[in-house]
C-alpha positions as CSV (number, residue, x, y, z in Angstrom):
1,X,157.6,-68.0,-118.7
2,X,159.5,-68.4,-115.5
3,X,157.6,-66.9,-112.6
4,X,160.7,-66.3,-110.5
5,X,161.9,-63.7,-113.1
6,X,158.9,-61.5,-112.1
7,X,160.1,-59.1,-109.4
8,X,156.8,-59.4,-107.4
9,X,157.1,-63.1,-107.1
10,X,160.8,-62.9,-106.2
11,X,160.0,-60.4,-103.4
12,X,157.1,-62.6,-102.1
13,X,159.4,-65.6,-102.1
14,X,162.0,-63.8,-100.1
15,X,159.4,-62.5,-97.7
16,X,158.1,-66.1,-97.2
17,X,161.7,-67.3,-96.6
18,X,162.2,-64.5,-94.0
19,X,159.1,-65.6,-92.1
20,X,160.1,-69.2,-92.4
21,X,163.5,-68.4,-90.9
22,X,161.9,-66.3,-88.2
23,X,159.6,-69.3,-87.2
24,X,162.7,-71.5,-86.9
25,X,164.4,-69.0,-84.6
26,X,161.3,-68.6,-82.4
27,X,161.1,-72.4,-82.2
28,X,164.8,-72.5,-81.1
29,X,164.0,-69.8,-78.5
30,X,161.1,-71.9,-77.1
31,X,163.1,-75.1,-77.1
32,X,165.8,-73.3,-75.1
33,X,163.4,-71.7,-72.6
34,X,164.9,-73.8,-69.8
35,X,168.6,-73.5,-70.8
36,X,170.6,-71.5,-68.3
37,X,171.9,-68.2,-69.7
38,X,170.1,-68.5,-73.0
39,X,169.2,-65.2,-74.7
40,X,166.5,-65.3,-77.3
41,X,167.2,-64.3,-80.9
42,X,165.1,-62.6,-83.5
43,X,165.7,-61.4,-87.1
44,X,165.9,-57.8,-88.0
45,X,162.6,-56.5,-89.6
46,X,162.0,-57.6,-93.1
47,X,162.8,-55.0,-95.8
48,X,162.1,-55.4,-99.5
49,X,165.3,-53.4,-100.3
50,X,167.4,-56.3,-98.8
51,X,165.8,-58.9,-101.0
52,X,168.1,-58.5,-104.0
53,X,165.0,-57.8,-106.1
54,X,165.5,-54.1,-106.1
55,X,167.9,-51.3,-105.4
56,X,170.2,-51.7,-102.4
57,X,170.0,-48.0,-101.6
58,X,167.2,-47.0,-99.2
59,X,164.1,-45.4,-100.7
60,X,164.0,-41.8,-99.6
61,X,161.3,-39.2,-100.4
62,X,162.9,-36.1,-101.8
63,X,161.5,-32.6,-102.2
64,X,162.2,-31.8,-105.9
65,X,159.8,-29.0,-106.2
66,X,159.1,-26.1,-103.8
67,X,155.4,-27.0,-104.0
68,X,156.0,-30.5,-102.6
69,X,155.0,-31.2,-99.0
70,X,157.9,-31.6,-96.6
71,X,157.9,-34.6,-94.2
72,X,157.2,-33.7,-90.6
73,X,156.6,-35.4,-87.3
74,X,158.6,-38.0,-85.4
75,X,158.9,-40.3,-88.4
76,X,160.5,-37.7,-90.6
77,X,164.0,-38.4,-89.2
78,X,163.5,-42.2,-89.8
79,X,162.2,-41.8,-93.3
80,X,165.7,-41.5,-94.6
81,X,167.3,-44.4,-92.8
82,X,164.6,-47.1,-92.9
83,X,163.6,-49.0,-89.8
84,X,164.1,-47.7,-86.3
85,X,165.9,-49.9,-83.8
86,X,164.6,-49.9,-80.3
87,X,166.4,-51.3,-77.3
88,X,164.0,-52.8,-74.7
89,X,164.5,-53.8,-71.2
90,X,164.4,-57.6,-70.5
91,X,160.9,-58.7,-69.9
92,X,161.9,-61.8,-68.0
93,X,165.3,-62.9,-66.6
94,X,165.2,-66.0,-64.4
95,X,167.8,-66.7,-61.7
96,X,169.8,-68.9,-64.1
97,X,170.1,-66.0,-66.6
98,X,167.6,-67.3,-69.1
99,X,165.8,-64.4,-70.9
100,X,163.2,-66.3,-72.9
101,X,159.6,-65.1,-72.3
102,X,157.2,-67.8,-73.7
103,X,154.4,-65.2,-74.0
104,X,156.6,-63.0,-76.2
105,X,157.8,-65.9,-78.3
106,X,154.2,-67.1,-78.9
107,X,153.3,-63.5,-80.0
108,X,156.3,-63.6,-82.5
109,X,155.2,-67.0,-83.7
110,X,151.6,-65.9,-84.3
111,X,152.8,-62.7,-86.1
112,X,155.2,-64.7,-88.3
113,X,152.4,-67.2,-89.2
114,X,149.9,-64.5,-90.1
115,X,152.4,-62.7,-92.2
116,X,153.5,-65.9,-94.0
117,X,149.9,-66.8,-94.7
118,X,149.2,-63.3,-96.0
119,X,152.2,-63.6,-98.4
120,X,150.9,-67.0,-99.6
121,X,147.5,-65.6,-100.2
122,X,148.9,-62.7,-102.2
123,X,151.1,-65.1,-104.2
124,X,148.1,-67.2,-105.0
125,X,146.0,-64.2,-106.0
126,X,148.8,-62.9,-108.3
127,X,149.1,-66.3,-109.9
128,X,145.3,-66.4,-110.5
129,X,145.6,-62.9,-112.2
130,X,148.4,-64.1,-114.4
131,X,146.4,-67.2,-115.5
132,X,143.4,-65.1,-116.2
133,X,145.4,-62.6,-118.3
134,X,147.1,-65.5,-120.2
135,X,143.8,-67.2,-121.0
136,X,142.4,-66.9,-124.5
137,X,139.5,-64.5,-125.0
138,X,136.1,-65.9,-124.5
139,X,137.2,-68.8,-122.2
């Protein structure tokens, strides 16, 4: 049995690849923190629908029965189109035009590391469950 054919493991692998790439970009940002005119880069938020493991169409909650609850609040508009994109003002721009904030980059690096480790832990727990289910009774 090939583990990569199980959708859960394919999604976890793509999530780990995402955070690995994000770590690489954060490292590039930190390495260029003294480069004049450098602007930091970051990946768009991870989405399971972009992994190829599932449908490419966004998941949308639909009201198919009049008794269903209707979405409300500020997140109701974003439920149909996925992640919300926010533009933020530059936190730091030096005289030479560099916009890398080491504090922000360290926060991104810590966030990526924690999410990567969580995905690894979930992967290991899932493998343990599969091994337990495949074991002969009484062992």
